[in-house]
C-alpha positions in Angstrom: 31.3 -17.2 6.2 34.2 -18.9 4.5 37.3 -17.1 3.2 35.8 -17.2 -0.3 34.7 -13.8 -1.7 31.1 -12.8 -1.1 29.4 -13.2 -4.5 27.1 -10.3 -5.3 24.7 -10.9 -8.2 23.4 -8.1 -10.4 22.2 -7.2 -13.9 25.0 -6.1 -16.2 23.8 -2.6 -17.1 25.9 0.4 -16.1 23.2 1.4 -13.6 23.0 -2.1 -12.1 26.8 -2.4 -11.9 27.0 1.0 -10.2 24.4 -0.1 -7.6 26.2 -3.5 -7.0 29.5 -1.7 -6.5 27.9 0.7 -4.1 26.7 -2.2 -2.0 30.1 -4.0 -2.2 31.9 -0.8 -1.1 29.5 -0.3 1.9 29.8 -3.9 2.9 33.6 -3.7 2.9 33.5 -0.4 4.8 31.2 -2.0 7.4 33.3 -5.2 7.6 37.0 -4.5 7.1 38.8 -7.5 5.6 35.7 -8.7 3.8 36.3 -9.6 0.2 33.5 -9.5 -2.4 33.1 -9.9 -6.1 30.5 -8.7 -8.6 28.8 -11.5 -10.6 26.9 -9.9 -13.6 23.9 -12.0 -14.8 22.0 -11.3 -18.0 18.3 -11.3 -17.6 15.4 -11.8 -20.1 14.5 -8.1 -19.6 18.0 -7.1 -20.7 18.0 -9.5 -23.7 14.7 -8.4 -25.1 14.7 -4.7 -25.8 12.4 -4.3 -28.8 9.1 -4.8 -27.0 7.4 -3.3 -24.0 7.7 -5.2 -20.7 4.0 -5.9 -20.6 4.3 -7.9 -23.8 7.0 -10.2 -22.6 6.0 -10.9 -19.1 6.5 -7.9 -16.8 9.0 -6.6 -14.2 10.0 -10.1 -13.0 12.0 -10.5 -16.2 14.7 -8.3 -14.6 15.1 -10.6 -11.6 14.2 -14.2 -12.5 17.6 -15.4 -13.6 19.3 -13.6 -10.7 16.9 -15.2 -8.2 17.6 -18.6 -9.8 21.3 -18.1 -9.2 20.5 -17.3 -5.5 18.4 -20.4 -5.1 21.1 -22.5 -6.7 23.8 -21.0 -4.5 25.8 -19.6 -7.4 25.7 -16.2 -5.7 25.3 -15.1 -2.0 23.1 -12.0 -2.4 21.6 -9.9 -5.2 21.2 -6.2 -5.6 18.0 -5.0 -7.3 16.2 -1.8 -8.0 13.3 -2.6 -5.8 10.7 -1.2 -8.3 11.7 -4.0 -10.7 10.9 -6.8 -8.2 7.7 -8.8 -8.0 5.7 -8.3 -4.8 5.9 -12.1 -4.2 9.4 -13.5 -4.0 10.4 -17.1 -4.8 10.2 -19.6 -1.9 13.3 -19.5 0.3 14.3 -15.9 -0.7 13.8 -12.6 1.2 14.6 -8.9 1.0 17.1 -8.7 3.9 18.2 -5.1 3.4 16.9 -1.8 2.0 19.4 1.0 1.6 18.5 4.6 2.4 16.2 5.6 -0.4 17.3 8.0 -3.1 15.1 10.6 -4.8 11.9 8.8 -5.9 10.7 11.4 -8.3 10.5 11.3 -12.1 12.3 13.8 -14.3 11.9 15.2 -17.8 14.9 15.5 -20.0 14.8 17.8 -23.1 12.0 20.2 -22.1 9.8 21.3 -19.2 6.2 19.9 -19.2 4.6 23.4 -19.6 6.9 24.2 -22.5 6.2 21.0 -24.6 4.4 22.0 -27.8 1.1 20.4 -28.9 1.8 16.9 -30.1 5.3 16.6 -28.7 6.8 13.1 -28.8 7.8 11.8 -25.3 9.9 8.7 -24.8 9.1 6.4 -22.0 8.8 2.6 -21.5 6.5 3.0 -18.4 2.8 2.7 -18.6 2.5 4.6 -15.3 4.4 7.6 -16.7 2.5 7.4 -20.0 -0.9 7.3 -18.3 -0.2 10.2 -16.0 1.3 12.4 -18.7 -1.7 11.7 -21.0 -4.1 12.5 -18.2 -2.5 16.0 -18.0 -1.6 16.4 -21.6 -3.8 14.2 -23.9 -2.2 15.9 -26.9 1.2 14.3 -26.3 2.5 11.6 -28.6 3.9 8.9 -26.3 6.7 6.8 -27.8 7.6 3.5 -26.2 11.3 3.4 -25.5 13.6 1.1 -23.6 17.3 0.6 -22.9 19.8 2.2 -20.5 20.0 5.9 -19.8 22.8 6.5 -22.5 20.7 4.7 -25.1 17.7 6.9 -24.3 19.7 10.1 -24.3 21.1 9.1 -27.7 17.6 8.8 -29.1 16.8 12.2 -27.7 19.9 13.7 -29.3 19.1 12.1 -32.6 15.7 13.8 -32.6 13.7 10.6 -32.3 11.8 12.1 -29.4 11.3 15.7 -28.1 11.8 14.7 -24.5 12.4 11.8 -22.2 10.8 10.8 -18.9 13.1 8.9 -16.6 13.7 8.3 -12.9 15.7 11.1 -11.3 17.6 8.7 -9.1 19.0 6.9 -12.2 20.4 10.1 -13.5 22.0 10.9 -10.2 23.5 7.5 -9.8 25.2 7.7 -13.2 26.4 11.3 -12.6 24.0 12.7 -15.2 21.7 14.8 -12.9 22.5 17.9 -14.9 20.6 16.7 -17.9 17.3 16.8 -16.1 15.2 19.7 -17.4 12.5 19.4 -14.8 12.1 17.3 -11.7 8.4 16.4 -11.5 6.8 16.9 -8.0 4.8 13.9 -6.7 1.7 16.2 -6.8 2.2 16.4 -10.5 3.4 12.8 -11.4 3.3 10.2 -8.6 6.3 7.9 -8.7 6.4 4.2 -9.2 6.1 2.0 -6.1 9.6 1.7 -4.5 11.3 4.0 -7.0 14.6 5.2 -5.7 15.1 2.2 -3.4 17.8 -0.5 -3.6 17.0 -3.9 -2.2 19.4 -6.7 -1.3 17.9 -10.1 -1.6 19.3 -13.3 -0.1 18.3 -16.8 1.0 16.1 -16.6 4.1 18.2 -19.3 5.9 21.6 -17.5 5.3 22.2 -16.1 8.8 25.8 -15.1 7.9 24.7 -12.9 5.0 21.9 -11.4 7.1 24.5 -10.4 9.7 26.7 -8.8 7.1 23.8 -6.8 5.7 22.4 -5.5 9.0 24.6 -2.3 9.2 23.5 -1.3 5.7 19.7 -1.6 6.4 17.7 1.6 6.7 14.5 1.0 8.6 12.5 4.2 7.6 13.2 3.4 3.9 12.2 -0.2 4.4 8.9 0.9 6.1 8.1 3.2 3.2 8.6 0.7 0.5 6.8 -2.0 2.5 3.8 0.2 2.6 3.9 0.9 -1.1 4.5 -2.7 -2.1 1.7 -3.9 0.2 -0.6 -1.6 -1.7 0.6 -2.9 -5.0 0.2 -6.5 -3.9 -3.4 -5.8 -2.8 -4.1 -4.5 -6.3 -2.3 -7.5 -7.8 -0.8 -5.0 -10.2 1.3 -5.9 -13.2 3.2 -4.0 -15.9 -0.1 -3.9 -17.7 -1.7 -1.8 -14.9 -0.6 1.8 -14.3 -0.1 2.1 -10.6 1.7 4.7 -8.6 2.4 5.2 -4.9 4.5 7.2 -2.5 4.8 6.7 1.3 6.4 9.4 3.5 7.3 9.4 7.2 6.8 12.2 9.7 7.8 11.3 13.3 6.2 8.0 14.2 3.5 8.2 11.4 3.6 7.1 7.8 1.3 8.5 5.0 0.6 6.9 1.6 -0.7 8.4 -1.6 -1.8 5.7 -4.1 -3.0 6.0 -7.6 -4.6 3.6 -10.1 -5.1 4.7 -13.7 -6.6 3.3 -16.8 -3.9 2.5 -19.4 -5.0 5.4 -21.6 -5.0 7.9 -18.7 -8.6 8.8 -19.2 -9.7 7.6 -15.7 -8.1 7.4 -12.3 -8.8 6.3 -8.8 -6.9 7.8 -5.8 -6.6 6.9 -2.2 -4.7 8.5 0.8 -4.3 7.5 4.4 -1.9 7.4 7.3 -1.0 5.2 10.2 1.8 4.5 12.7 5.0 3.5 11.0 4.7 0.1 12.7 1.5 -0.5 10.7 3.0 0.5 7.4 2.2 -2.7 5.5 -1.4 -2.8 6.9 -1.9 0.8 5.6 -0.7 -0.2 2.2 -3.0 -3.2 2.1 -6.0 -1.1 3.2 -5.5 1.5 0.5 -4.8 -1.1 -2.2 -8.0 -2.9 -1.3 -9.9 0.4 -1.3 -8.6 1.1 -4.8 -9.5 -2.3 -6.1 -13.0 -2.0 -4.7 -13.5 1.4 -6.3 -12.1 0.4 -9.7 -14.4 -0.7 -12.4 -13.8 -2.2 -15.8 -11.1 -0.6 -17.9 -8.4 -0.3 -15.2 -6.5 -3.4 -16.4 -6.7 -5.2 -13.1 -6.5 -9.0 -13.3 
């Protein structure tokens, strides 16, 4: 590496900046004397807030401009919420590091699920959350909502919705965990693939950056998300397809619960399995292929 500061690319939201600063601080702690700077990059997903992601192109809209900056060598690495990344990365880029995973569960803010009155209005921008809630409570009125956590909390405070459904890890990272009314167990609401995981992306030929990132990498977390993302890739899922999955490790084995839903939540397909941790990606592919085979029309698969 040169004496120039390491350039860390990120979205400019409060959550993304928190995550990028976390990575910067851990890099500096692991490599005393290292200097690093945060480079905020505005993405299409940040600019367009008035439409659901499925209408404007999907989750890749939160990473495309950042990955272009990586390819063009305007930044040295990028910090992403891994759940926002496509399963296929641009040529020449790789996920070189996964940090220890935070809480992957979803949370309700404003009310507990059992206490929501008939017809309550729930704010969420996620088709996965919408489909799972409607499957359990078809009486609920699901309101599409986007924006950062503070924006969503303001809509709740203004009475635009009766409750919000958000990622617990996001509340924790912003120091707002106390606003969670109920943390939803995976048996109730299965999380998004890779929810709670932070990934660091870089150029696959940048050996210097790979070496810097090595002390931050958490192999168990990487195996879990590799399993989940392999399942998602086998389904060729998009933001138009409600898909959930959670891998967990016990000893030298990894288990995966996978869920495919129809967008209206009226139908679902589930698959579960386990394998050695070393076969994590193969397990994910197997369950994804099983779900794809079992799915019929109406599940939104391409």
